[in-house]
C-alpha positions as CSV (number, residue, x, y, z in Angstrom):
1,M,14.0,14.5,1.9
2,N,12.2,17.2,0.0
3,P,10.7,19.7,2.5
4,N,8.1,20.8,-0.1
5,A,6.8,17.2,-0.7
6,P,3.4,16.4,0.8
7,L,3.5,14.1,3.8
8,L,2.8,10.5,3.0
9,D,-0.4,9.0,4.4
10,A,0.4,5.4,5.0
11,T,-3.4,4.6,5.2
12,R,-3.8,5.5,1.5
13,C,-2.8,3.5,-1.5
14,P,0.2,5.3,-3.2
15,L,-1.2,4.4,-6.6
16,C,-4.8,5.5,-6.4
17,G,-5.0,7.4,-3.1
18,G,-7.8,5.1,-1.9
19,D,-8.1,3.5,1.6
20,N,-5.6,0.6,1.6
21,R,-7.3,-1.1,4.6
22,C,-3.9,-1.7,6.2
23,A,-4.4,-3.4,9.5
24,M,-0.9,-2.6,10.5
25,E,-1.5,1.1,10.1
26,V,-4.8,0.9,12.0
27,E,-3.0,-0.9,14.9
28,R,-0.2,1.7,14.8
29,A,-2.7,4.6,14.9
30,T,-5.0,3.2,17.5
31,G,-2.8,0.9,19.6
32,Q,-5.5,-1.7,19.3
33,K,-4.4,-5.2,18.2
34,Q,-5.7,-6.1,14.7
35,V,-6.1,-9.4,12.8
36,P,-3.4,-10.0,10.3
37,C,-3.6,-7.6,7.3
38,W,-5.2,-8.9,4.1
39,C,-2.0,-8.2,2.3
40,V,0.1,-10.8,4.2
41,S,-1.5,-13.5,2.2
42,Q,-0.9,-11.8,-1.2
43,T,1.9,-11.7,-3.6
44,F,3.2,-8.3,-4.9
45,S,5.4,-8.6,-7.9
46,A,8.7,-6.7,-8.1
47,E,7.4,-4.9,-11.1
48,L,4.3,-3.6,-9.2
49,L,6.4,-2.5,-6.2
50,A,8.9,-0.8,-8.5
51,S,6.0,1.3,-10.0
52,L,5.4,3.0,-6.6
53,P,6.6,6.5,-6.2
54,V,10.1,6.4,-4.5
55,D,8.9,8.2,-1.4
56,A,6.2,5.6,-0.9
57,Q,8.3,2.4,-1.4
58,D,8.3,0.4,1.8
59,K,6.1,3.0,3.5
60,A,2.6,2.6,2.2
61,C,0.5,-0.4,1.2
62,I,-1.0,-0.9,-2.2
63,C,-4.8,-1.4,-2.0
64,A,-6.6,-4.6,-3.0
65,S,-8.2,-2.9,-6.0
66,C,-4.8,-1.8,-7.4
67,L,-3.3,-5.2,-6.8
68,G,-6.2,-6.9,-8.5
69,A,-6.1,-4.5,-11.5
70,F,-2.3,-5.0,-11.9
71,N,-2.6,-8.8,-11.7
72,A,-5.5,-8.8,-14.2
73,Q,-3.4,-6.7,-16.6
74,A,-0.3,-8.9,-16.1
75,T,-2.2,-12.1,-16.7
76,P,-2.4,-13.1,-20.4
């Protein structure tokens, strides 16, 4: 771990820095039960997940806007 690296904010999209609306992070932070996160019904390609910074992989959710933009770009 790089001691000079900024701390990861799991409530922010690692691609754009916007609010990722992650219900799991809201529940973790508040302790209040949340409805299932929007992302559980989505498909995230291996290519998109591989594009995340290494320190964010499996630690921060991609936002709906970035997912939509990636999928629109990937669709011929």
